[in-house]
N, CA, C and O atoms as CSV, one atom per row, in Angstrom:
chain,resi,resn,atom,element,x,y,z
A,1,UNK,N,N,0.847,-0.979,0.177
A,1,UNK,CA,C,0.278,0.224,-0.146
A,1,UNK,C,C,1.160,1.250,-0.153
A,1,UNK,O,O,2.267,1.159,0.379
A,2,UNK,N,N,0.726,2.326,-0.768
A,2,UNK,CA,C,1.651,3.421,-0.886
A,2,UNK,C,C,0.573,4.161,-0.390
A,2,UNK,O,O,-0.648,4.089,-0.526
A,3,UNK,N,N,1.601,5.141,0.427
A,3,UNK,CA,C,1.292,6.180,1.560
A,3,UNK,C,C,1.754,7.221,0.785
A,3,UNK,O,O,2.977,7.299,0.667
A,4,UNK,N,N,0.651,8.537,-0.110
A,4,UNK,CA,C,1.006,9.590,-0.648
A,4,UNK,C,C,1.855,10.776,1.038
A,4,UNK,O,O,1.583,10.896,2.232
A,5,UNK,N,N,2.859,11.337,0.119
A,5,UNK,CA,C,3.969,11.779,0.433
A,5,UNK,C,C,2.746,13.315,0.879
A,5,UNK,O,O,1.914,13.728,0.071
A,6,UNK,N,N,2.956,13.962,2.407
A,6,UNK,CA,C,1.813,14.882,3.277
A,6,UNK,C,C,2.228,15.895,2.625
A,6,UNK,O,O,1.335,16.738,2.544
A,7,UNK,N,N,3.437,16.282,1.984
A,7,UNK,CA,C,4.003,17.403,1.618
A,7,UNK,C,C,4.105,17.991,0.226
A,7,UNK,O,O,4.029,19.181,-0.080
A,8,UNK,N,N,4.296,16.923,-0.579
A,8,UNK,CA,C,3.894,17.219,-2.200
A,8,UNK,C,C,2.690,16.541,-2.957
A,8,UNK,O,O,2.178,16.896,-4.019
A,9,UNK,N,N,2.289,15.216,-1.950
A,9,UNK,CA,C,1.285,14.410,-2.608
A,9,UNK,C,C,1.836,13.360,-3.363
A,9,UNK,O,O,0.992,12.511,-3.649
A,10,UNK,N,N,3.213,13.085,-3.869
A,10,UNK,CA,C,3.499,12.572,-4.675
A,10,UNK,C,C,2.950,10.828,-4.233
A,10,UNK,O,O,2.409,10.871,-3.128
A,11,UNK,N,N,2.963,9.753,-4.667
A,11,UNK,CA,C,2.813,8.367,-4.446
A,11,UNK,C,C,4.071,7.800,-4.604
A,11,UNK,O,O,4.081,6.573,-4.699
A,12,UNK,N,N,4.820,8.210,-4.641
A,12,UNK,CA,C,6.593,7.210,-4.764
A,12,UNK,C,C,7.046,7.690,-3.084
A,12,UNK,O,O,7.645,8.682,-2.670
A,13,UNK,N,N,6.589,6.758,-2.533
A,13,UNK,CA,C,6.900,6.797,-1.062
A,13,UNK,C,C,7.770,5.343,-0.948
A,13,UNK,O,O,7.719,4.329,-1.643
A,14,UNK,N,N,8.496,5.653,0.099
A,14,UNK,CA,C,9.260,4.062,0.266
A,14,UNK,C,C,9.500,4.577,1.905
A,14,UNK,O,O,9.700,5.667,2.441
A,15,UNK,N,N,9.330,2.826,2.489
A,15,UNK,CA,C,9.846,2.709,3.935
A,15,UNK,C,C,11.358,3.157,3.952
A,15,UNK,O,O,12.151,2.995,3.025
A,16,UNK,N,N,11.553,3.601,4.864
A,16,UNK,CA,C,12.988,4.401,5.292
A,16,UNK,C,C,13.925,3.154,5.620
A,16,UNK,O,O,15.117,3.456,5.554
A,17,UNK,N,N,13.627,1.568,6.024
A,17,UNK,CA,C,14.244,0.582,6.220
A,17,UNK,C,C,14.361,0.052,4.561
A,17,UNK,O,O,15.352,-0.603,4.236
A,18,UNK,N,N,13.484,0.319,3.725
A,18,UNK,CA,C,13.885,-0.213,2.559
A,18,UNK,C,C,14.767,0.111,2.235
A,18,UNK,O,O,15.787,-0.570,2.346
A,19,UNK,N,N,14.736,1.487,1.608
A,19,UNK,CA,C,15.318,2.202,0.930
A,19,UNK,C,C,16.863,1.791,1.713
A,19,UNK,O,O,17.830,1.419,1.048
A,20,UNK,N,N,16.894,1.916,3.082
A,20,UNK,CA,C,18.783,1.999,3.716
A,20,UNK,C,C,19.068,0.458,3.059
A,20,UNK,O,O,20.170,0.287,2.539
A,21,UNK,N,N,18.213,-0.534,3.071
A,21,UNK,CA,C,18.752,-1.867,2.586
A,21,UNK,C,C,19.433,-1.780,1.092
A,21,UNK,O,O,20.507,-2.214,0.675
A,22,UNK,N,N,18.382,-1.049,0.458
A,22,UNK,CA,C,19.489,-1.160,-1.242
A,22,UNK,C,C,19.971,-0.360,-1.646
A,22,UNK,O,O,20.250,-0.373,-2.845
A,23,UNK,N,N,20.401,1.053,-0.585
A,23,UNK,CA,C,21.575,1.629,-0.894
A,23,UNK,C,C,22.633,1.298,-0.200
A,23,UNK,O,O,23.571,2.088,-0.311
A,24,UNK,N,N,22.853,0.073,0.720
A,24,UNK,CA,C,23.776,-0.520,1.298
A,24,UNK,C,C,24.168,-2.075,0.842
A,24,UNK,O,O,23.381,-3.018,0.919
A,25,UNK,N,N,25.049,-2.129,0.527
A,25,UNK,CA,C,25.923,-3.128,-0.261
A,25,UNK,C,C,26.836,-3.780,0.932
A,25,UNK,O,O,27.650,-2.995,1.417
A,26,UNK,N,N,26.817,-5.128,1.483
A,26,UNK,CA,C,27.748,-5.886,1.987
A,26,UNK,C,C,28.207,-6.905,1.319
A,26,UNK,O,O,27.654,-7.597,0.465
A,27,UNK,N,N,29.410,-6.959,1.828
A,27,UNK,CA,C,30.002,-8.258,1.143
A,27,UNK,C,C,31.251,-8.984,2.212
A,27,UNK,O,O,31.620,-8.399,3.230
A,28,UNK,N,N,31.790,-10.293,1.802
A,28,UNK,CA,C,32.667,-10.536,2.359
A,28,UNK,C,C,34.177,-10.868,1.654
A,28,UNK,O,O,33.737,-11.467,0.673
A,29,UNK,N,N,35.511,-10.894,1.487
A,29,UNK,CA,C,36.213,-10.533,0.977
A,29,UNK,C,C,36.820,-12.248,0.911
A,29,UNK,O,O,35.992,-13.155,0.988
A,30,UNK,N,N,38.028,-12.506,0.793
A,30,UNK,CA,C,38.310,-13.974,0.332
A,30,UNK,C,C,38.893,-14.445,1.856
A,30,UNK,O,O,38.971,-15.663,2.012
A,31,UNK,N,N,39.258,-13.692,2.854
A,31,UNK,CA,C,39.864,-14.117,3.835
A,31,UNK,C,C,38.217,-13.961,5.049
A,31,UNK,O,O,38.232,-14.108,6.271
A,32,UNK,N,N,37.047,-13.649,4.216
A,32,UNK,CA,C,36.263,-14.075,5.347
A,32,UNK,C,C,35.874,-12.402,5.921
A,32,UNK,O,O,34.971,-12.477,6.754
A,33,UNK,N,N,36.164,-11.476,5.767
A,33,UNK,CA,C,35.935,-10.229,6.762
A,33,UNK,C,C,34.881,-9.449,5.619
A,33,UNK,O,O,34.917,-9.144,4.427
A,34,UNK,N,N,33.970,-9.340,6.729
A,34,UNK,CA,C,32.487,-8.465,6.129
A,34,UNK,C,C,33.305,-7.038,6.204
A,34,UNK,O,O,34.076,-6.497,6.996
A,35,UNK,N,N,32.513,-6.637,4.533
A,35,UNK,CA,C,33.080,-5.260,4.675
A,35,UNK,C,C,31.568,-4.572,3.907
A,35,UNK,O,O,30.806,-5.269,3.236
A,36,UNK,N,N,31.366,-3.182,4.159
A,36,UNK,CA,C,30.267,-3.008,3.845
A,36,UNK,C,C,30.410,-0.948,2.740
A,36,UNK,O,O,31.420,-0.258,2.876
A,37,UNK,N,N,29.417,-0.566,1.998
A,37,UNK,CA,C,29.848,0.592,1.857
A,37,UNK,C,C,28.220,0.631,1.359
A,37,UNK,O,O,27.572,-0.259,0.808
A,38,UNK,N,N,27.758,2.168,1.813
A,38,UNK,CA,C,26.701,2.709,1.320
A,38,UNK,C,C,27.022,4.258,0.384
A,38,UNK,O,O,28.055,4.899,0.196
A,39,UNK,N,N,25.411,4.476,-0.114
A,39,UNK,CA,C,25.195,5.767,-0.303
A,39,UNK,C,C,25.301,6.910,0.290
A,39,UNK,O,O,25.895,6.706,1.349
A,40,UNK,N,N,24.983,8.262,0.148
A,40,UNK,CA,C,25.265,9.253,0.872
A,40,UNK,C,C,23.639,9.375,2.152
A,40,UNK,O,O,23.555,9.710,3.334
A,41,UNK,N,N,22.547,8.882,1.064
A,41,UNK,CA,C,21.326,8.855,1.191
A,41,UNK,C,C,20.916,7.451,2.725
A,41,UNK,O,O,20.219,7.504,3.739
A,42,UNK,N,N,21.729,6.463,2.149
A,42,UNK,CA,C,21.975,5.140,3.422
A,42,UNK,C,C,22.488,5.751,4.572
A,42,UNK,O,O,21.778,5.850,5.573
A,43,UNK,N,N,23.960,6.292,4.543
A,43,UNK,CA,C,24.033,6.724,5.546
A,43,UNK,C,C,23.288,7.743,6.460
A,43,UNK,O,O,23.202,7.714,7.687
A,44,UNK,N,N,22.687,8.790,5.452
A,44,UNK,CA,C,21.743,9.715,6.252
A,44,UNK,C,C,20.862,9.372,6.824
A,44,UNK,O,O,20.310,10.249,7.488
A,45,UNK,N,N,20.232,7.879,6.882
A,45,UNK,CA,C,18.910,7.775,7.193
A,45,UNK,C,C,19.527,5.931,7.888
A,45,UNK,O,O,18.695,5.028,7.807
A,46,UNK,N,N,20.494,5.702,8.305
A,46,UNK,CA,C,20.526,4.949,9.027
A,46,UNK,C,C,20.281,5.058,10.659
A,46,UNK,O,O,20.457,5.933,11.507
A,47,UNK,N,N,19.705,3.499,10.643
A,47,UNK,CA,C,18.880,3.391,11.665
A,47,UNK,C,C,19.837,3.433,13.327
A,47,UNK,O,O,21.059,3.346,13.453
A,48,UNK,N,N,19.114,3.544,14.095
A,48,UNK,CA,C,19.872,3.865,15.711
A,48,UNK,C,C,20.751,2.521,16.357
A,48,UNK,O,O,20.413,1.364,16.608
A,49,UNK,N,N,21.757,3.104,16.462
A,49,UNK,CA,C,22.786,1.802,17.148
A,49,UNK,C,C,22.379,1.003,18.470
A,49,UNK,O,O,22.085,1.989,19.145
A,50,UNK,N,N,22.243,0.358,18.977
A,50,UNK,CA,C,22.337,-0.210,20.117
A,50,UNK,C,C,23.476,0.010,20.864
A,50,UNK,O,O,24.461,-0.232,20.167
A,51,UNK,N,N,23.756,0.347,21.926
A,51,UNK,CA,C,24.896,0.485,22.754
A,51,UNK,C,C,25.722,-0.700,23.042
A,51,UNK,O,O,25.301,-1.550,23.827
A,52,UNK,N,N,26.984,-0.832,22.405
A,52,UNK,CA,C,27.609,-1.897,22.661
A,52,UNK,C,C,28.377,-2.180,24.158
A,52,UNK,O,O,27.988,-1.386,25.014
A,53,UNK,N,N,29.166,-2.943,24.531
A,53,UNK,CA,C,29.598,-3.648,25.318
A,53,UNK,C,C,31.198,-2.943,25.595
A,53,UNK,O,O,31.542,-2.542,26.707
A,54,UNK,N,N,32.051,-2.883,24.407
A,54,UNK,CA,C,33.250,-2.790,24.278
A,54,UNK,C,C,34.225,-1.866,24.793
A,54,UNK,O,O,35.346,-2.198,25.177
A,55,UNK,N,N,33.546,-0.140,24.786
A,55,UNK,CA,C,34.256,0.476,25.612
A,55,UNK,C,C,34.162,0.258,27.402
A,55,UNK,O,O,35.122,0.259,28.173
A,56,UNK,N,N,33.014,0.117,27.676
A,56,UNK,CA,C,32.681,-0.317,28.985
A,56,UNK,C,C,33.379,-1.454,29.866
A,56,UNK,O,O,33.641,-1.399,31.067
A,57,UNK,N,N,33.632,-2.576,28.900
A,57,UNK,CA,C,34.437,-3.471,28.836
A,57,UNK,C,C,35.710,-3.459,29.391
A,57,UNK,O,O,36.266,-4.195,30.205
A,58,UNK,N,N,36.073,-2.412,28.745
A,58,UNK,CA,C,37.470,-2.102,28.548
A,58,UNK,C,C,38.174,-1.395,29.804
A,58,UNK,O,O,39.197,-1.546,30.472
A,59,UNK,N,N,36.848,-0.372,29.749
A,59,UNK,CA,C,37.104,0.372,31.039
A,59,UNK,C,C,36.733,-0.857,32.688
A,59,UNK,O,O,36.996,-0.477,33.829
A,60,UNK,N,N,36.312,-1.809,32.475
A,60,UNK,CA,C,36.242,-2.869,33.666
A,60,UNK,C,C,37.667,-3.609,33.962
A,60,UNK,O,O,38.318,-3.851,34.978
A,61,UNK,N,N,37.829,-3.857,32.502
A,61,UNK,CA,C,39.447,-4.597,32.453
A,61,UNK,C,C,40.509,-4.001,33.475
A,61,UNK,O,O,41.054,-4.531,34.443
A,62,UNK,N,N,40.655,-2.345,32.784
A,62,UNK,CA,C,41.429,-1.905,33.447
A,62,UNK,C,C,41.153,-1.501,34.819
A,62,UNK,O,O,42.032,-1.542,35.680
A,63,UNK,N,N,40.072,-1.149,35.032
A,63,UNK,CA,C,39.807,-1.159,36.801
A,63,UNK,C,C,40.244,-2.240,37.307
A,63,UNK,O,O,41.139,-2.146,38.147
A,64,UNK,N,N,39.799,-3.388,36.983
A,64,UNK,CA,C,39.805,-4.708,37.536
A,64,UNK,C,C,41.397,-4.968,37.606
A,64,UNK,O,O,41.797,-5.599,38.585
A,65,UNK,N,N,42.375,-4.518,36.612
A,65,UNK,CA,C,43.864,-4.574,36.920
A,65,UNK,C,C,43.925,-3.100,37.760
A,65,UNK,O,O,43.900,-3.426,38.946
A,66,UNK,N,N,43.946,-2.646,37.731
A,66,UNK,CA,C,44.047,-0.966,39.088
A,66,UNK,C,C,43.513,-1.791,40.232
A,66,UNK,O,O,44.330,-1.803,41.153
A,67,UNK,N,N,42.532,-2.415,40.464
A,67,UNK,CA,C,41.717,-2.808,41.579
A,67,UNK,C,C,42.828,-3.753,42.441
A,67,UNK,O,O,43.195,-3.463,43.580
A,68,UNK,N,N,43.336,-5.044,41.619
A,68,UNK,CA,C,44.441,-6.245,41.551
A,68,UNK,C,C,45.207,-6.055,42.554
A,68,UNK,O,O,45.454,-6.675,43.589
A,69,UNK,N,N,45.728,-4.570,41.827
A,69,UNK,CA,C,47.565,-3.901,42.438
A,69,UNK,C,C,47.543,-3.284,43.349
A,69,UNK,O,O,48.556,-2.778,43.831
A,70,UNK,N,N,45.795,-3.101,44.064
A,70,UNK,CA,C,45.244,-2.076,44.992
A,70,UNK,C,C,45.647,-3.184,45.750
A,70,UNK,O,O,46.519,-3.204,46.619
A,71,UNK,N,N,44.713,-4.402,45.223
A,71,UNK,CA,C,43.936,-5.183,46.578
A,71,UNK,C,C,45.456,-6.195,46.931
A,71,UNK,O,O,45.398,-6.783,48.011
A,72,UNK,N,N,46.623,-6.392,46.190
A,72,UNK,CA,C,47.812,-6.730,46.683
A,72,UNK,C,C,48.383,-5.865,47.434
A,72,UNK,O,O,48.490,-6.153,48.626
A,73,UNK,N,N,48.900,-4.588,46.959
A,73,UNK,CA,C,49.502,-3.445,47.939
A,73,UNK,C,C,48.721,-3.601,49.672
A,73,UNK,O,O,49.259,-3.621,50.779
A,74,UNK,N,N,47.352,-3.684,49.288
A,74,UNK,CA,C,47.281,-3.132,50.861
A,74,UNK,C,C,46.862,-4.703,51.401
A,74,UNK,O,O,46.509,-4.833,52.573
A,75,UNK,N,N,46.911,-5.777,50.578
A,75,UNK,CA,C,47.143,-6.836,51.473
A,75,UNK,C,C,48.657,-6.920,52.280
A,75,UNK,O,O,48.711,-7.201,53.477
A,76,UNK,N,N,49.844,-6.645,51.479
A,76,UNK,CA,C,51.331,-6.659,52.082
A,76,UNK,C,C,51.552,-5.820,52.996
A,76,UNK,O,O,52.284,-6.158,53.926
A,77,UNK,N,N,50.857,-4.248,52.955
A,77,UNK,CA,C,50.808,-3.486,53.661
A,77,UNK,C,C,49.824,-3.092,55.079
A,77,UNK,O,O,50.264,-2.382,55.983
A,78,UNK,N,N,48.383,-3.706,55.085
A,78,UNK,CA,C,48.252,-3.666,55.836
A,78,UNK,C,C,48.102,-5.036,56.693
A,78,UNK,O,O,47.599,-5.085,57.816
A,79,UNK,N,N,48.719,-6.335,55.844
A,79,UNK,CA,C,48.608,-7.565,56.470
A,79,UNK,C,C,46.705,-8.014,57.190
A,79,UNK,O,O,46.213,-8.401,58.250
A,80,UNK,N,N,46.193,-7.600,55.657
A,80,UNK,CA,C,44.604,-7.729,56.029
A,80,UNK,C,C,43.973,-8.498,54.189
A,80,UNK,O,O,43.004,-8.074,53.559
A,81,UNK,N,N,44.797,-9.528,53.811
A,81,UNK,CA,C,44.310,-10.405,52.651
A,81,UNK,C,C,42.564,-10.432,52.760
A,81,UNK,O,O,41.675,-9.701,52.323
A,82,UNK,N,N,42.580,-10.995,53.133
A,82,UNK,CA,C,40.937,-10.913,52.885
A,82,UNK,C,C,39.892,-9.728,52.434
A,82,UNK,O,O,39.090,-9.574,51.514
A,83,UNK,N,N,40.372,-8.903,53.680
A,83,UNK,CA,C,39.218,-7.556,53.066
A,83,UNK,C,C,40.317,-6.836,52.022
A,83,UNK,O,O,39.964,-5.665,51.877
A,84,UNK,N,N,41.124,-7.030,51.503
A,84,UNK,CA,C,41.702,-6.764,50.294
A,84,UNK,C,C,41.128,-7.502,49.101
A,84,UNK,O,O,40.648,-6.819,48.196
A,85,UNK,N,N,41.124,-8.822,49.003
A,85,UNK,CA,C,40.188,-9.751,48.436
A,85,UNK,C,C,38.900,-9.306,48.117
A,85,UNK,O,O,38.469,-9.228,46.966
A,86,UNK,N,N,38.289,-9.017,49.128
A,86,UNK,CA,C,36.964,-8.847,49.348
A,86,UNK,C,C,36.800,-7.570,48.970
A,86,UNK,O,O,35.723,-7.616,48.375
A,87,UNK,N,N,37.227,-6.308,48.927
A,87,UNK,CA,C,36.913,-5.014,48.470
A,87,UNK,C,C,37.528,-5.031,46.771
A,87,UNK,O,O,37.414,-3.959,46.178
A,88,UNK,N,N,38.057,-6.012,46.127
A,88,UNK,CA,C,38.241,-5.889,45.015
A,88,UNK,C,C,37.553,-6.621,43.947
A,88,UNK,O,O,37.645,-6.468,42.729
A,89,UNK,N,N,36.565,-7.776,44.904
A,89,UNK,CA,C,35.598,-8.415,44.076
A,89,UNK,C,C,34.254,-7.497,44.465
A,89,UNK,O,O,33.423,-7.443,43.559
A,90,UNK,N,N,34.009,-6.951,45.384
A,90,UNK,CA,C,32.945,-5.970,44.987
A,90,UNK,C,C,33.088,-4.535,44.135
A,90,UNK,O,O,32.114,-3.895,43.739
A,91,UNK,N,N,34.708,-4.085,43.893
A,91,UNK,CA,C,34.944,-3.302,42.692
A,91,UNK,C,C,34.608,-3.691,41.531
A,91,UNK,O,O,34.144,-2.951,40.664
A,92,UNK,N,N,34.855,-5.120,41.397
A,92,UNK,CA,C,34.957,-5.671,40.347
A,92,UNK,C,C,33.499,-6.217,39.935
A,92,UNK,O,O,33.386,-6.428,38.728
A,93,UNK,N,N,32.140,-6.537,40.877
A,93,UNK,CA,C,31.003,-6.589,40.698
A,93,UNK,C,C,30.347,-6.033,40.236
A,93,UNK,O,O,29.461,-6.247,39.407
A,94,UNK,N,N,30.999,-4.567,41.124
A,94,UNK,CA,C,29.995,-3.094,40.519
A,94,UNK,C,C,30.564,-3.261,39.539
A,94,UNK,O,O,30.263,-4.328,39.004
A,95,UNK,N,N,31.678,-2.360,38.738
A,95,UNK,CA,C,31.909,-2.725,37.437
A,95,UNK,C,C,31.075,-3.294,36.278
A,95,UNK,O,O,30.622,-2.832,35.231
A,96,UNK,N,N,31.060,-4.487,36.895
A,96,UNK,CA,C,30.294,-5.362,35.404
A,96,UNK,C,C,29.048,-4.842,35.764
A,96,UNK,O,O,28.606,-4.140,34.855
A,97,UNK,N,N,28.353,-4.907,36.676
A,97,UNK,CA,C,26.989,-4.727,36.861
A,97,UNK,C,C,26.612,-3.260,36.174
A,97,UNK,O,O,25.512,-3.055,35.660
A,98,UNK,N,N,27.521,-2.408,36.223
A,98,UNK,CA,C,27.720,-1.124,35.682
A,98,UNK,C,C,27.436,-1.526,34.140
A,98,UNK,O,O,26.435,-1.314,33.455
A,99,UNK,N,N,28.676,-2.189,33.817
A,99,UNK,CA,C,29.036,-2.139,32.419
A,99,UNK,C,C,27.363,-3.057,31.674
A,99,UNK,O,O,26.966,-2.671,30.575
A,100,UNK,N,N,26.508,-4.306,32.488
A,100,UNK,CA,C,25.891,-4.634,31.712
A,100,UNK,C,C,24.505,-4.223,31.823
A,100,UNK,O,O,23.759,-4.219,30.844
A,101,UNK,N,N,24.119,-3.860,33.047
A,101,UNK,CA,C,23.045,-2.814,33.373
A,101,UNK,C,C,22.883,-1.554,32.485
A,101,UNK,O,O,21.796,-1.243,31.998
A,102,UNK,N,N,23.960,-0.885,32.310
A,102,UNK,CA,C,24.227,0.303,31.463
A,102,UNK,C,C,23.549,0.222,30.206
A,102,UNK,O,O,22.647,0.938,29.771
A,103,UNK,N,N,24.222,-0.931,29.603
A,103,UNK,CA,C,24.015,-0.976,28.298
A,103,UNK,C,C,22.217,-1.702,27.823
A,103,UNK,O,O,21.561,-1.827,26.789
A,104,UNK,N,N,22.070,-1.970,29.073
A,104,UNK,CA,C,21.383,-3.302,28.927
A,104,UNK,C,C,20.044,-2.038,28.713
A,104,UNK,O,O,19.283,-1.884,27.758
A,105,UNK,N,N,20.134,-1.392,29.803
A,105,UNK,CA,C,19.030,0.132,30.350
A,105,UNK,C,C,18.790,0.694,29.439
A,105,UNK,O,O,17.648,0.641,28.983
A,106,UNK,N,N,19.872,1.512,28.776
A,106,UNK,CA,C,19.959,2.244,27.551
A,106,UNK,C,C,19.215,1.438,26.087
A,106,UNK,O,O,18.455,2.076,25.359
A,107,UNK,N,N,19.481,0.343,25.883
A,107,UNK,CA,C,19.183,-0.456,24.761
A,107,UNK,C,C,17.378,-0.555,25.065
A,107,UNK,O,O,16.617,-0.044,24.243
A,108,UNK,N,N,16.921,-1.143,26.112
A,108,UNK,CA,C,15.400,-1.305,26.515
A,108,UNK,C,C,14.844,0.123,26.048
A,108,UNK,O,O,14.042,0.251,25.123
A,109,UNK,N,N,15.457,1.360,26.931
A,109,UNK,CA,C,14.619,2.442,27.175
A,109,UNK,C,C,14.382,3.337,26.205
A,109,UNK,O,O,13.344,3.994,26.127
A,110,UNK,N,N,15.832,3.437,25.015
A,110,UNK,CA,C,16.022,4.469,24.572
A,110,UNK,C,C,16.151,3.741,22.861
A,110,UNK,O,O,15.583,4.301,21.923
A,111,UNK,N,N,16.892,2.571,22.681
A,111,UNK,CA,C,17.275,2.278,21.280
A,111,UNK,C,C,15.658,1.373,20.584
A,111,UNK,O,O,15.222,1.376,19.432
A,112,UNK,N,N,15.206,0.805,21.621
A,112,UNK,CA,C,14.116,-0.176,21.177
A,112,UNK,C,C,13.028,0.784,20.694
A,112,UNK,O,O,12.446,0.583,19.628
A,113,UNK,N,N,12.698,2.056,21.654
A,113,UNK,CA,C,12.007,2.698,21.012
A,113,UNK,C,C,12.108,3.585,19.771
A,113,UNK,O,O,11.228,3.790,18.935
A,114,UNK,N,N,13.000,3.933,19.801
A,114,UNK,CA,C,13.964,4.868,18.305
A,114,UNK,C,C,14.063,4.000,17.308
A,114,UNK,O,O,13.932,4.306,16.123
A,115,UNK,N,N,14.365,2.566,17.851
A,115,UNK,CA,C,14.122,1.574,16.342
A,115,UNK,C,C,12.642,1.156,15.719
A,115,UNK,O,O,12.440,0.977,14.518
A,116,UNK,N,N,11.704,1.042,16.706
A,116,UNK,CA,C,10.282,1.240,16.393
A,116,UNK,C,C,10.002,2.507,15.538
A,116,UNK,O,O,9.649,2.455,14.360
A,117,UNK,N,N,10.129,3.265,16.006
A,117,UNK,CA,C,10.088,4.477,15.280
A,117,UNK,C,C,10.849,4.694,13.636
A,117,UNK,O,O,10.301,5.111,12.615
A,118,UNK,N,N,12.264,4.252,13.827
A,118,UNK,CA,C,12.540,3.907,12.658
A,118,UNK,C,C,12.272,3.412,11.362
A,118,UNK,O,O,12.316,3.925,10.244
A,119,UNK,N,N,11.935,2.093,11.860
A,119,UNK,CA,C,11.127,1.367,10.736
A,119,UNK,C,C,9.458,1.439,10.576
A,119,UNK,O,O,8.723,0.660,9.969
A,120,UNK,N,N,9.069,2.822,11.444
A,120,UNK,CA,C,8.097,3.323,11.091
A,120,UNK,C,C,7.971,4.467,9.747
A,120,UNK,O,O,6.993,4.961,9.186
A,121,UNK,N,N,9.271,4.596,9.570
A,121,UNK,CA,C,9.691,6.020,8.795
A,121,UNK,C,C,9.564,5.889,7.412
A,121,UNK,O,O,10.037,4.879,6.891
A,122,UNK,N,N,9.115,6.573,6.854
A,122,UNK,CA,C,8.692,6.938,5.228
A,122,UNK,C,C,9.086,7.969,4.785
A,122,UNK,O,O,8.737,9.082,5.179
A,123,UNK,N,N,10.420,7.559,3.282
A,123,UNK,CA,C,10.650,8.586,2.813
A,123,UNK,C,C,9.607,8.721,1.424
A,123,UNK,O,O,8.963,7.766,0.991
A,124,UNK,N,N,9.588,9.944,0.898
A,124,UNK,CA,C,9.224,10.828,-0.353
A,124,UNK,C,C,9.829,10.722,-1.227
A,124,UNK,O,O,10.618,11.653,-1.061
A,125,UNK,N,N,10.203,10.090,-2.457
A,125,UNK,CA,C,11.823,9.584,-3.499
A,125,UNK,C,C,11.635,11.239,-4.384
A,125,UNK,O,O,12.563,11.820,-4.947
A,126,UNK,N,N,10.384,11.671,-4.309
A,126,UNK,CA,C,10.376,12.709,-5.129
A,126,UNK,C,C,10.959,14.222,-4.521
A,126,UNK,O,O,11.531,15.073,-5.202
A,127,UNK,N,N,10.702,14.295,-3.290
A,127,UNK,CA,C,10.805,15.550,-2.541
A,127,UNK,C,C,11.836,15.165,-1.497
A,127,UNK,O,O,12.282,16.265,-1.171
A,128,UNK,N,N,12.441,14.304,-0.822
A,128,UNK,CA,C,12.815,13.641,0.290
A,128,UNK,C,C,12.461,13.930,1.928
A,128,UNK,O,O,13.238,13.893,2.883
A,129,UNK,N,N,10.920,14.247,1.904
A,129,UNK,CA,C,10.590,13.870,2.939
A,129,UNK,C,C,9.880,13.025,3.201
A,129,UNK,O,O,9.087,12.372,2.522
A,130,UNK,N,N,10.382,12.999,5.096
A,130,UNK,CA,C,10.209,11.948,5.575
A,130,UNK,C,C,8.860,11.683,6.530
A,130,UNK,O,O,8.292,12.728,6.845
A,131,UNK,N,N,8.459,10.864,6.870
A,131,UNK,CA,C,6.678,10.809,7.629
A,131,UNK,C,C,6.720,9.596,8.340
A,131,UNK,O,O,7.429,8.617,8.106
A,132,UNK,N,N,5.698,9.795,9.438
A,132,UNK,CA,C,5.032,8.267,9.482
A,132,UNK,C,C,3.480,8.295,9.252
A,132,UNK,O,O,2.689,8.987,9.893
A,133,UNK,N,N,3.148,7.360,8.149
A,133,UNK,CA,C,2.071,7.334,8.050
A,133,UNK,C,C,0.843,6.870,9.269
A,133,UNK,O,O,0.841,5.996,10.136
A,134,UNK,N,N,-0.026,7.774,8.909
A,134,UNK,CA,C,-0.982,7.077,10.028
A,134,UNK,C,C,-2.281,7.355,9.676
A,134,UNK,O,O,-2.639,8.300,8.973
A,135,UNK,N,N,-3.237,6.208,10.360
A,135,UNK,CA,C,-4.706,5.660,10.269
A,135,UNK,C,C,-5.012,5.659,8.714
A,135,UNK,O,O,-5.726,6.422,8.065
A,136,UNK,N,N,-4.151,4.425,8.261
A,136,UNK,CA,C,-4.141,3.759,6.943
A,136,UNK,C,C,-3.725,4.748,5.731
A,136,UNK,O,O,-2.549,4.649,5.381
A,137,UNK,N,N,-4.477,5.629,5.086
A,137,UNK,CA,C,-4.342,6.076,4.069
A,137,UNK,C,C,-3.828,7.547,4.079
A,137,UNK,O,O,-3.055,8.143,3.328
A,138,UNK,N,N,-4.550,7.942,5.232
A,138,UNK,CA,C,-3.528,9.531,5.410
A,138,UNK,C,C,-2.613,9.388,6.052
A,138,UNK,O,O,-2.244,8.349,6.600
A,139,UNK,N,N,-1.994,10.699,6.071
A,139,UNK,CA,C,-0.373,10.904,5.999
A,139,UNK,C,C,-0.606,11.845,7.172
A,139,UNK,O,O,-1.579,12.598,7.161
A,140,UNK,N,N,0.214,11.827,8.133
A,140,UNK,CA,C,0.643,13.341,9.554
A,140,UNK,C,C,2.140,13.215,9.158
A,140,UNK,O,O,2.817,12.199,9.000
A,141,UNK,N,N,2.490,14.606,9.036
A,141,UNK,CA,C,4.275,14.686,8.866
A,141,UNK,C,C,4.475,14.035,10.204
A,141,UNK,O,O,3.588,13.869,11.042
A,142,UNK,N,N,5.728,13.686,10.316
A,142,UNK,CA,C,6.173,13.113,11.545
A,142,UNK,C,C,7.359,14.552,12.054
A,142,UNK,O,O,8.477,14.517,11.541
A,143,UNK,N,N,7.091,15.517,12.860
A,143,UNK,CA,C,7.777,16.611,13.029
A,143,UNK,C,C,9.025,16.325,13.360
A,143,UNK,O,O,9.736,17.089,12.708
A,144,UNK,N,N,9.789,15.511,14.142
A,144,UNK,CA,C,11.276,15.286,14.444
A,144,UNK,C,C,12.305,14.705,14.039
A,144,UNK,O,O,13.448,14.659,14.491
A,145,UNK,N,N,11.503,13.962,12.552
A,145,UNK,CA,C,12.015,13.198,11.675
A,145,UNK,C,C,11.939,14.226,10.410
A,145,UNK,O,O,12.883,13.860,9.710
A,146,UNK,N,N,11.370,15.209,9.821
A,146,UNK,CA,C,10.668,15.716,8.949
A,146,UNK,C,C,12.677,16.763,8.256
A,146,UNK,O,O,13.403,17.649,8.709
A,147,UNK,N,N,12.661,15.740,6.854
A,147,UNK,CA,C,13.264,16.912,6.157
A,147,UNK,C,C,13.106,17.228,5.238
A,147,UNK,O,O,12.654,16.390,4.458
A,148,UNK,N,N,13.362,18.593,4.734
A,148,UNK,CA,C,12.842,19.376,3.443
A,148,UNK,C,C,13.857,18.627,2.396
A,148,UNK,O,O,13.831,18.913,1.199
């Protein structure tokens, strides 16, 4: 079902996700490495990205190195090995909770609604206007993502 553009009333509208897929090329080289290239239009209307764990994981790794050095120094200086080990595991556990909890919370509260919104967007191939179709055949302008 075609939705007319609310700005120019053109019938040549297309779902943004389809336009993105048609203008993005993915391939693997002879070594099996994945590559992609995309048009300017596809990069302009790319989908929202979920939050990954890489940078937070790197921070947890360095915090655990720092924590283990601190725990070792504390156990040698204060002769409290049990306290230093407990403190290390508390810091490491809190860091892992921060790592996983922060990314999961963002992905659930921010990324998923943004992805649903992106999947419902249409673009007019005549004038480039983006909109969300409403009520079957009529279209309302989606003000946050409208482009002239």
